[in-house]
C-alpha positions as CSV (number, residue, x, y, z in Angstrom):
1,M,0.3,36.2,-67.4
2,A,3.2,38.2,-66.5
3,P,5.8,36.2,-65.1
4,S,5.5,37.9,-61.3
5,Q,1.5,36.5,-61.6
6,W,2.6,33.2,-61.8
7,Q,2.1,30.7,-58.5
8,P,3.2,27.9,-57.8
9,P,0.6,24.8,-57.8
10,A,-0.1,23.0,-54.2
11,R,2.7,19.9,-53.9
12,P,1.7,16.2,-53.1
13,Q,1.5,15.7,-50.2
14,W,4.1,12.8,-50.6
15,L,6.6,14.9,-51.5
16,Q,6.2,17.7,-48.9
17,R,6.8,15.1,-45.9
18,L,10.0,14.0,-48.1
19,N,11.2,17.6,-48.2
20,A,10.4,18.3,-44.7
21,E,12.1,15.4,-43.7
22,A,15.5,17.4,-44.7
23,D,15.2,19.9,-41.8
24,S,17.0,16.9,-40.1
25,F,19.6,16.3,-42.5
26,D,22.7,18.3,-43.2
27,L,21.6,18.3,-46.8
28,K,24.9,19.3,-49.1
29,N,27.0,17.0,-47.4
30,V,24.2,14.1,-47.8
31,V,23.7,14.7,-50.7
32,P,26.9,15.8,-52.1
33,L,27.2,18.4,-55.8
34,D,30.8,19.1,-55.1
35,K,33.1,18.8,-58.1
36,N,35.4,16.0,-56.5
37,S,32.6,14.1,-55.3
38,L,30.4,13.9,-58.3
39,I,33.5,13.1,-60.6
40,S,34.8,10.5,-58.1
41,A,30.9,8.3,-58.3
42,A,30.9,8.7,-62.1
43,C,34.3,7.1,-62.7
44,S,33.6,4.7,-59.9
45,A,29.9,3.9,-61.4
46,T,31.6,3.0,-65.3
47,G,34.9,2.0,-64.7
48,L,36.9,4.4,-66.9
49,S,38.4,7.7,-66.1
50,Q,38.8,10.1,-69.4
51,F,36.1,12.4,-70.3
52,G,37.3,13.7,-73.5
53,D,37.8,17.3,-74.7
54,D,37.7,19.7,-71.5
55,F,35.9,21.7,-73.0
56,W,32.7,20.5,-71.0
57,R,35.0,21.3,-67.3
58,E,34.2,24.9,-66.8
59,P,30.7,25.2,-67.7
60,F,30.5,22.3,-65.1
61,E,32.0,24.3,-62.9
62,V,29.7,27.2,-63.2
63,L,27.2,24.5,-62.7
64,I,27.6,23.3,-59.4
65,K,28.7,26.2,-58.3
66,S,25.4,28.1,-59.5
67,I,23.3,25.3,-57.8
68,E,24.5,25.6,-54.4
69,T,25.1,29.4,-54.9
70,D,21.8,30.3,-56.6
71,A,19.2,27.5,-56.8
72,E,17.9,27.1,-53.3
73,L,17.2,23.2,-54.2
74,N,15.3,21.0,-51.6
75,L,15.8,17.3,-51.0
76,M,14.0,16.4,-53.9
77,G,15.5,18.9,-56.0
78,R,19.4,17.9,-55.0
79,L,18.6,14.1,-55.5
80,M,17.4,14.6,-58.6
81,S,20.1,16.8,-59.9
82,R,22.9,15.0,-58.3
83,N,21.5,12.3,-60.5
84,D,21.3,14.1,-64.1
85,I,24.8,15.6,-63.3
86,L,25.8,11.9,-63.2
87,T,24.0,10.4,-66.2
88,W,26.1,13.4,-68.5
89,L,29.1,12.3,-66.3
90,K,28.8,8.7,-67.1
91,N,27.5,9.6,-70.7
92,R,31.0,11.5,-71.0
93,L,32.9,8.7,-69.9
94,Q,31.1,6.0,-72.2
95,I,31.2,8.2,-75.3
96,T,34.7,8.3,-74.6
97,D,35.3,5.1,-74.3
98,L,33.7,4.2,-77.4
99,L,34.8,6.0,-79.9
100,K,38.7,5.2,-78.4
101,R,37.7,1.8,-79.5
102,H,35.0,2.4,-82.3
103,P,36.8,5.5,-84.2
104,E,34.8,4.7,-87.8
105,I,31.5,5.9,-85.7
106,L,32.7,9.3,-86.5
107,E,32.9,8.6,-90.3
108,Q,28.8,8.5,-89.9
109,K,26.8,10.7,-92.5
110,I,24.5,12.5,-90.7
111,A,21.9,13.6,-94.2
112,S,20.3,16.2,-94.5
113,P,18.4,16.7,-91.0
114,M,15.2,18.0,-90.3
115,F,15.3,20.6,-87.0
116,I,11.9,22.1,-85.9
117,V,12.9,25.1,-84.1
118,G,10.2,28.1,-82.3
119,L,9.4,30.0,-79.0
120,P,8.6,27.1,-76.2
121,R,4.8,26.4,-76.2
122,S,4.4,28.0,-80.3
123,G,3.9,23.9,-81.8
124,T,7.2,22.5,-82.0
125,S,6.0,19.5,-79.8
126,I,2.7,18.5,-81.7
127,L,4.7,19.2,-85.1
128,F,7.7,16.9,-84.2
129,E,5.5,14.5,-83.1
130,L,3.3,14.6,-86.1
131,L,6.1,14.5,-88.4
132,S,8.0,11.6,-86.6
133,Q,4.8,9.1,-87.7
134,D,6.5,9.6,-91.1
135,P,9.1,6.3,-90.9
136,K,11.7,8.3,-93.5
137,F,12.4,10.1,-90.0
138,G,14.1,9.1,-87.7
139,V,13.9,10.4,-83.8
140,P,16.1,10.4,-80.7
141,L,13.5,9.0,-77.9
142,L,14.0,10.2,-74.9
143,W,16.0,6.5,-73.2
144,E,18.1,6.9,-75.9
145,A,19.3,10.9,-75.5
146,M,19.6,10.4,-71.7
147,I,21.7,7.1,-72.0
148,P,22.9,6.8,-75.7
149,C,26.0,4.2,-74.5
150,P,26.0,1.6,-75.7
151,P,24.7,2.4,-78.8
152,P,21.1,1.7,-79.7
153,E,20.4,-2.2,-82.1
154,S,18.2,-2.4,-84.7
155,G,17.2,-5.8,-82.6
156,S,17.2,-4.9,-79.6
157,Y,15.5,-1.1,-80.4
158,T,11.8,-1.5,-78.8
159,S,12.7,-4.0,-76.0
160,D,16.0,-2.2,-74.2
161,A,16.3,-2.3,-70.8
162,R,17.3,1.1,-70.5
163,I,13.0,2.0,-71.9
164,D,11.9,1.5,-68.6
165,Y,14.1,2.7,-66.2
166,V,14.2,6.2,-68.5
167,D,10.3,6.1,-68.2
168,R,10.5,6.3,-64.8
169,V,13.2,8.8,-64.0
170,V,11.3,11.1,-66.8
171,T,7.4,10.6,-65.5
172,Q,8.6,11.6,-62.1
173,W,8.4,15.3,-62.8
174,A,4.5,14.7,-63.0
175,R,4.2,12.4,-59.6
176,A,6.3,15.7,-58.5
177,V,4.0,18.3,-60.4
178,P,0.8,16.7,-61.3
179,E,-0.1,19.8,-63.7
180,F,3.8,19.3,-65.6
181,A,1.2,16.5,-66.7
182,T,-0.5,19.2,-68.8
183,M,1.7,21.1,-70.7
184,H,4.5,18.1,-71.8
185,E,3.8,15.0,-72.1
186,M,6.8,12.6,-71.3
187,G,8.4,8.5,-71.2
188,G,10.7,6.7,-71.7
189,R,9.3,6.7,-75.6
190,I,8.4,9.8,-76.5
191,P,10.0,11.9,-79.3
192,A,13.4,14.0,-76.8
193,E,14.5,17.3,-77.8
194,C,18.1,18.0,-78.5
195,G,18.4,20.3,-75.7
196,L,18.9,16.4,-73.3
197,I,21.4,15.4,-76.2
198,M,23.4,18.6,-75.4
199,A,23.4,18.5,-71.5
200,N,26.2,16.3,-72.0
201,T,28.8,19.6,-72.8
202,F,26.8,20.8,-69.8
203,L,26.1,24.3,-72.2
204,S,22.4,23.3,-72.5
205,D,19.1,25.5,-72.2
206,H,17.6,22.0,-70.7
207,I,19.9,22.3,-67.5
208,A,18.9,25.7,-67.6
209,S,15.3,25.2,-67.3
210,L,16.3,22.7,-63.9
211,H,17.1,25.4,-61.9
212,Q,17.3,28.7,-60.8
213,A,21.1,28.8,-61.1
214,T,21.7,32.4,-62.1
215,E,24.9,33.1,-62.3
216,Y,24.9,29.1,-64.6
217,S,22.3,31.4,-66.9
218,L,24.3,34.7,-67.5
219,Y,27.3,32.1,-68.4
220,Y,25.4,29.9,-70.4
221,A,23.5,33.1,-72.6
222,Q,27.7,33.9,-73.3
223,A,28.6,31.1,-74.4
224,D,30.4,29.5,-77.8
225,L,28.1,26.7,-78.4
226,T,29.8,25.3,-82.1
227,P,31.4,22.9,-79.3
228,V,28.2,22.0,-78.2
229,Y,26.5,21.3,-81.9
230,E,29.7,19.0,-82.4
231,Y,29.5,17.0,-79.9
232,H,25.5,16.7,-80.8
233,K,26.7,14.9,-84.0
234,V,28.7,12.8,-82.6
235,I,25.9,11.4,-80.0
236,L,23.9,11.2,-83.6
237,Q,26.8,9.3,-85.4
238,I,26.2,6.8,-82.1
239,L,22.4,6.8,-82.2
240,Q,22.6,5.8,-85.8
241,W,25.4,3.7,-85.8
242,K,23.7,0.5,-85.0
243,N,20.7,1.3,-85.9
244,P,20.2,2.9,-89.2
245,R,18.0,6.4,-89.2
246,R,17.2,7.3,-92.7
247,C,16.8,11.6,-92.3
248,W,17.1,12.9,-88.3
249,L,14.1,14.7,-87.5
250,L,15.1,16.8,-84.0
251,K,13.6,19.9,-82.0
252,A,14.8,22.8,-79.8
253,P,13.1,25.9,-79.4
254,E,16.8,27.1,-78.3
255,H,17.7,26.5,-82.2
256,Q,16.2,29.6,-82.9
257,N,18.7,31.8,-81.0
258,N,22.0,29.1,-82.6
259,L,20.7,28.8,-86.2
260,E,24.8,29.9,-87.6
261,I,26.2,28.0,-85.3
262,L,23.7,24.9,-86.2
263,L,23.9,25.6,-90.1
264,K,28.2,25.9,-89.3
265,V,27.4,21.9,-88.8
266,Y,24.8,20.7,-90.4
267,P,25.1,22.6,-93.4
268,D,22.4,20.6,-95.5
269,A,20.2,21.1,-92.1
270,R,16.6,21.9,-92.6
271,V,15.0,24.0,-90.6
272,V,11.2,24.6,-89.5
273,Q,9.9,28.0,-87.8
274,T,7.5,27.5,-85.6
275,H,5.0,30.8,-85.0
276,R,2.6,31.9,-82.8
277,D,1.3,34.1,-81.1
278,P,4.6,35.7,-79.0
279,I,1.8,36.9,-76.0
280,K,0.5,33.8,-75.3
281,S,3.3,31.4,-76.0
282,M,5.1,33.5,-73.5
283,A,2.8,33.3,-70.7
284,S,2.4,29.6,-71.4
285,A,6.2,29.3,-71.1
286,T,6.3,30.5,-68.0
287,S,3.7,28.7,-66.8
288,L,5.4,25.3,-68.0
289,L,9.4,26.8,-66.2
290,G,7.9,28.0,-63.0
291,S,6.5,24.0,-62.7
292,L,9.1,23.1,-63.7
293,Y,11.4,24.9,-61.1
294,W,9.3,24.4,-58.6
295,I,9.5,20.7,-58.9
296,R,13.4,21.3,-57.0
297,S,13.1,24.2,-55.7
298,D,11.1,26.0,-53.3
299,K,13.1,29.6,-54.6
300,A,10.6,32.3,-56.0
301,F,10.3,31.9,-59.9
302,D,12.4,34.5,-61.5
303,A,11.3,34.6,-65.1
304,R,14.8,36.8,-66.4
305,S,17.3,33.5,-66.9
306,F,14.6,32.9,-69.5
307,E,14.0,36.5,-70.5
308,D,13.9,35.7,-74.4
309,I,10.9,33.3,-74.6
310,T,9.2,34.9,-71.6
311,M,9.7,38.6,-71.0
312,S,8.5,41.0,-73.8
313,A,11.5,42.7,-75.0
314,A,14.1,39.4,-75.3
315,T,11.6,37.4,-76.5
316,A,10.9,40.4,-79.5
317,A,14.6,40.7,-80.4
318,R,14.8,36.8,-80.7
319,L,12.0,36.8,-82.9
320,E,13.4,39.5,-84.7
321,S,16.7,38.2,-85.0
322,V,16.0,35.4,-87.2
323,I,13.9,38.0,-89.3
324,D,16.8,40.1,-90.1
325,Q,19.1,36.8,-90.5
326,R,17.6,35.3,-93.1
327,Q,16.7,38.9,-94.7
328,N,20.9,38.8,-94.8
329,N,21.0,35.3,-95.9
330,I,22.5,34.2,-92.6
331,V,19.9,31.8,-92.5
332,P,19.4,30.7,-96.4
333,E,15.6,30.2,-97.3
334,A,16.1,27.2,-99.4
335,N,17.6,26.3,-95.1
336,I,14.2,27.4,-93.4
337,T,10.5,27.4,-93.8
338,D,8.2,28.4,-92.1
339,S,4.5,26.7,-89.8
340,R,2.1,28.6,-88.4
341,Y,-0.3,27.1,-85.0
342,Q,-3.2,28.6,-86.3
343,D,-2.5,26.4,-89.4
344,L,-1.6,23.0,-88.0
345,M,-4.6,23.6,-85.5
346,D,-7.1,24.2,-88.9
347,D,-5.3,21.6,-91.1
348,P,-3.0,19.4,-89.8
349,L,-1.3,17.7,-92.8
350,Q,-2.1,20.7,-95.4
351,C,0.6,22.4,-93.0
352,I,3.0,19.6,-93.2
353,R,2.3,19.3,-97.2
354,G,3.4,22.5,-97.1
355,I,6.6,21.9,-95.4
356,Y,7.6,18.9,-97.2
357,S,7.0,21.1,-100.6
358,H,9.6,24.0,-99.9
359,F,12.4,20.6,-99.0
360,D,11.2,19.1,-101.8
361,M,9.9,16.1,-100.6
362,N,7.3,13.8,-100.6
363,L,4.9,12.9,-98.3
364,D,3.4,9.5,-99.0
365,K,-0.4,8.1,-98.2
366,G,1.1,5.9,-95.5
367,A,3.0,8.7,-93.6
368,A,-0.5,10.5,-93.9
369,I,-2.6,8.0,-92.5
370,N,0.1,7.2,-89.2
371,M,-0.3,11.5,-88.7
372,E,-4.1,11.4,-88.9
373,K,-3.7,8.6,-86.8
374,Y,-2.3,9.9,-84.5
375,L,-4.2,13.4,-83.7
376,N,-7.3,10.7,-83.2
377,N,-5.3,9.1,-80.1
378,K,-4.7,12.0,-78.8
379,P,-7.4,14.9,-78.5
380,K,-6.4,18.2,-76.8
381,G,-6.9,17.8,-73.2
382,K,-5.8,14.2,-73.1
383,H,-3.8,14.7,-69.5
384,G,-6.1,18.3,-68.7
385,A,-6.1,21.0,-69.2
386,H,-3.3,23.9,-68.9
387,S,-4.3,26.9,-67.2
388,Y,-2.7,30.5,-67.5
389,S,-4.2,33.6,-67.3
390,I,-3.1,35.9,-69.7
391,D,-3.2,40.4,-68.0
392,A,-5.0,41.9,-70.6
393,E,-3.1,45.4,-70.3
394,E,-0.3,43.8,-70.6
395,A,-0.9,42.2,-73.4
396,T,-2.1,45.5,-74.9
397,K,1.3,47.0,-73.8
398,D,3.0,44.2,-75.1
399,R,1.5,43.8,-78.6
400,K,3.3,46.9,-80.3
401,L,7.1,45.1,-80.0
402,F,5.8,42.2,-81.6
403,E,4.5,44.3,-84.6
404,R,7.6,43.4,-86.9
405,Y,7.3,39.8,-86.1
406,R,3.7,39.4,-86.6
407,R,3.2,41.6,-89.5
408,H,6.3,39.5,-91.4
409,Y,5.1,35.8,-90.9
410,N,1.3,37.4,-90.6
411,I,0.4,35.5,-87.2
412,P,-3.1,36.0,-85.8
413,S,-3.9,37.3,-82.2
414,E,-4.8,34.8,-79.9
415,V,-5.6,37.7,-76.7
């Protein structure tokens, strides 16, 4: 699918009616997204006023300016974006207060975390979900990743009141665009991507994936993400403080672009890079991103904001960059291994055993049984088929751009 070919699905009638009502509102004042209103509301809601280090302020201001200038949010979009931004601001206030009262949290060790990276729609999610069935791993669930304070506790981890609240928030996406459920399962207890954790810094691909905000996307692409990864680590320390995790299992496609920074913050990290025919991944990612933007805006979809996962030349450069980093030992081979989508589909447990072997880990019998049960209870297309088209002529033209990548990892064509 060429990005220009993507067409938005029909909205549910209830959402059409809701957005239509905005015609009678002074929308920017009814649902304000300005700096003073957002900060004041977050401080009022928490009774706190200290946000910690100031590195978040510039991206925060770029974001809210870009949303107003570029994103063309409808009523539902403004409501969702204001709620998101208030959540991230309140989190910062509460994290700063918590660390002031309990500085010992920063002494928590994050040992040998495993990160799943790769193009979106290349098998990162199913691999993440399968590996999370091994009890040796601890994964951040959506509810705790979205609202990390107060720190989760072992005794109430499965009954925390935040679970139901977050479940309602994240399943709202599929209620607004029902087709989204065929692409990505959501729920309060689903494993969370790191982008949601990083959103608390206001520098995150999660934020960029929600808004067609060009100025913000350009700013994010050039930003130094070192403090973002450092804050990511702080949040993991908070999450494991009262609910210990033996080894963190984490996932975000965007880590693929930032492996050098990731390994600077987590020198003993274990990285699993997924691989799939990029033409297939790009088409699926275009459909996913188009649907995400369509939840909040009527603006025509423009894939250039995410060109390194939706447009061929930039995507090929992203993939080849990791090859170069590995060949130059910027990313040491001891820290990284590979998972081909086709291998994961053909023989999931054998694929996982290969990953474990690279890192001198054992897949014990109980974990393997858990993974098999998970697969049996999650048949393909559980929530319907994710439909998208691929232009054969364009695929043939683009194939040459991915020749080095496909040869290097022996990636079969899916087109």
